N, C-alpha and C positions, 0 to 999 in steps of 0.2 A: 315523641309521637310515634306511632306505629309505623314500622317499615316493612313492607312485603317486597321481597327481592324478586327481581326479574329472572325468567328462565334463561339458561344459556342458549346460545344459538347452536344449530346443528354442527357447525364446524368446531366450536368449543368442545361439545359433547364427544364428538368423534375423536378429537385430539386427546381428551382425557381417557377415553375407553376405545382404543382402536378396534377391538374385537366387536364392538357394537355397531360399527359402521357397516351395516348389512342391510339388505332389502327386506321389506316386510314379507316377501314371498318365502324367505328362508327362515322366518321366525316360526316358532311352534304355534299351531293354531289355538285360538281362545285366550291368548295372553295379552296383557297390556302393559306397556312400559310407562314408567314415571321418571322424571329427572328434577334434580334441584341443583341450584348454585348454593354452596355453602359460604356464607360471608361471616366476617369477623364480628363477634360480640365482645363487649368489655375491652375494646381495643387490643384484642389478643394477637392480632396480626395473622390469625389462622384463616385459610380459605380453601376451597376445594369444590369438588363435584360429586353428586351421588346419583346413582341410577338404580332403579328397582323394577324388576319384571315380575308381575303377578300372573301366575297360571292357576286359577281357582284360588286356593289358599296357600299355594307354594310361592315363596318370595325368593328371587335371586337378587341379592343386594351387592352392589359394588360401590365403594367409596375410595376416593383418593383426596387426601387433605394434606396440607403443609402448613408451616408456620406455628406448630404445636410445641409444647414443652418437651424437648428431647429426653429420652430415658425415663419417661413417666407414663403411667397408664392413663388413658382417656376413655371415660365412659361414653358410650354413644348409644343413642336410642331412636326409635320411632316414637314421637309424641303425637297424640291424637286428640281429637274431639273438642278443640277450642276454636280459635280464629283461623287456624292454618296459616299463621304468619309468625314473624320473628321480631324481637326488639331491635331498636336501632343500635348502631355501634357507639353511640355516645352515652351520656348519663341522663338522658330525658326520662328514662324509666326507672332511675335510682331513687325510689320514693323515700327511702330512709336516709339518703345523703351519706352512705358510707363509702362511696367511691366505686361500687360495684352494682351491676344489674344482677341480682341474685336469682337462683332457681325460683324462689317464690314470686319475685317481681316479673319474671318472664313467663310464668306459667299461664297467665291470662291470655297470652298470644298462642303458645303452642301446645298447651294442655298437659295431660298426664302421660306417663310412660305407657306405650302400647306394646312395644317389643324391645327387648334388650339386645343390641347388636354385638353379641359376644362372639369369641373365636370358636368356642366349642360348648357342647352341652346346652342347657336350658336357655331359652330366649324370651321367657316370659318377664313380666315386671318384677317377679321374685328375684331375678338376677340383676336388677338395676344397679347394684353395688358390688357385683362380682369382680372385683379389681384384678383378681388373678386370671380372669378369662377375657379382659378387654385388651385391645392392642396397645402397645407401648409405642410411642413415637420415635422411630429410629431416625436420627438426624433431624428430628422435628417433623417427620412425615409419617402418615399412616396410609396403607394400601390394604383394603379389606374387600374379601370376596367370599360370600357364603350363601348357601341355599337352605332354607328352613321353612317350617310351616307357621303361618300367622293365624291368629284367632279371627273369628268372623267380624268382631267389632274393628279390628285393625284394617281388614279389607274394606269394610264399610267406610272407614275414614279416608282411605285412598280415593274411593269413588266420590265421596262428598267434598273432597278438596281440603280436608283438615289434617292430613298427615304431614309431618315435619321431621326432618332429621336434625338431631342436635348432638354436638360433641361437647364434652364438658372438660374443664381443667385449664386454668390460665396461670401464667407467670407474670403477673402485672408489675411486680417490682424488679423483674429481671435478674433475680437471685439465682436462677437455675433450679429452683426447687418450690414446692408448694409450701408457702410460709406466709408470714405477715401477721400484723396485729389485728386485722379485721377477721372476725370469726364466721364460720359458716352459718348461714341461716337454718341449715338442716341439723347441725350438731355444733354446739359452742366449743367442743374440744378440738375442732378441726379449722384450719384456715379457710377462709372464704375462697382462696385460689383453687383449693382442691375440688370444689364442686360447682363453681360458677360456669355458666355456658360460655364456650370459647368460639363456636361456629354454629351457624344455623342456616337451614334452608327449607322453604316450603316445597313439597312435591307436587307436581302437576304432570298431566299426560304428556308424554315425550313427542316431540315433532319429528320422529325418525323411527327406524325399525327397532324392534324389540331386541333385548339382550339374547345371546345364545342360550339354548336350553341347557339346563344343569348348572354346574358351579361347584365349588369346593364345599362339600357337605360339612366338613369339620372346620371350615373357616380358612382364612389366609391372613397372615400379619405376624406379629411378633409380641411376645410377652417379655422379651429380654430387656434388661436395663430397667427394671421396676423398682428403682431405688426409693421411689416416692409412694409406694403402695400404702404404706401405713398411714401416710398423711392424706391419702386420696380421698377416703370417705368410708372407712370401715364402719364407723358408728353413724354414718349420716343416713339413718333409717327413714327419716321423713321424706327422702326423695320419692319413695313409694311405700305406702303402708305395708305391702307384702314383702318388703326387702329385709325385714328384721331377721327372718330365719336364716337367709343367706349370709347376712353380715355377721351374725353370731357364730355360724359354722366357720367362717373365714377366720374370726378372731380366735376361735378354739385351735384351728390348725396353726396359726401363728404362734400361739402360747405353747403348743406341744413341740414345735420346732425351735423354740428359744433355748 
């Protein structure tokens, strides 16, 4: 059954983002903040908190997450224009019985990619598989901070309550790598672990002051320890129809470096 996760309390949000515990008087005029509790999907054990401040179409995004596969890249996105919800942590949404709630099975809840939460460069759906520009989980944790422009449809999704933060990549068998016999629903050459959602949280208006103005324009986080980049989703172009160009470019770079 569908599970829409509750918003964190002010105390939890302030603990996750100390710099955000500020009065509305000090926030820049015309902005609106949104927050999300990131809960585990596919029994990944991942959890965290997200905060987004929109000032027009300028988004300042902060994510703190833990319990992820260490040393591996984790795609992260705003998903939009569906139910504004997340699948449960169990297998009630595993329609094909393969032991995973896949991207395809979860999309009815959280929708398509609206923005790719990359560390640098493009943030459009075209970068949905830009594995060299997503954060790698250092010690199983991701800390992300970036300011960038979103498109009007993404802004509208926030206002409509259909914007969701999703982090992808699980280590369901505990091997320390993206592997396993179950293949990704996006590309049969990849393990399902590489693309399955790991954490998810709907975004709703924050019950506190907005985030500080500005942010790290080039992002914050790490791409170190990306041993599992090749297995992550280079060929998983079905994650977003526009991702094919970015995935092919990345494959060419890898081939040239081989």
